[in-house]
C-alpha atoms as one frame of an Amber mdcrd trajectory, in Angstrom:
protein
 -97.051 341.786   3.533 -93.415 341.583   3.415 -90.777 340.992   6.376 -87.546
 342.879   7.219 -84.897 343.176   9.310 -85.066 346.710  11.317 -81.350 347.695
  12.628 -82.691 350.289  14.564 -85.289 347.995  16.270 -83.271 344.622  15.976
 -85.838 342.234  15.183 -87.596 341.042  11.972 -91.281 342.611  11.249 -93.819
 343.805   8.823 -93.228 346.544   6.756 -95.888 348.867   6.502 -96.679 350.742
   3.003 -94.157 348.634   1.257 -93.313 349.186  -2.838 -91.423 347.336  -5.124
 -88.119 349.699  -6.341 -85.536 348.971  -8.561 -82.229 349.890  -6.855 -78.813
 351.931  -8.799 -77.334 348.443  -9.864 -80.799 347.133 -11.189 -81.330 344.837
  -8.628 -85.151 344.898  -7.616 -86.010 345.134  -3.769 -88.718 346.438  -1.605
 -88.590 349.844   0.730 -91.278 349.739   2.819 -90.866 351.704   6.514 -91.301
 349.920  10.406 -94.563 350.534  12.524 -92.942 350.419  15.709 -90.191 352.860
  14.459 -90.720 354.408  11.361 -86.998 353.267  10.513 -87.067 353.100   6.698
 -86.764 349.566   5.988 -85.209 347.534   2.843 -85.486 344.294   1.547 -83.561
 343.064  -1.824 -85.144 340.478  -3.706 -84.236 337.833  -5.814 -83.700 337.761
  -9.919
């Protein structure tokens, strides 16, 4: 379970359907959706 900040709700929420992705600059991140408003959420992970 990954917690991230939802910009639309302005609150921290647990992501729905999180998946690990690699961004263009090579950093790893978790990508998912907000369970309340279904807005896309990202959480940048450490190296």
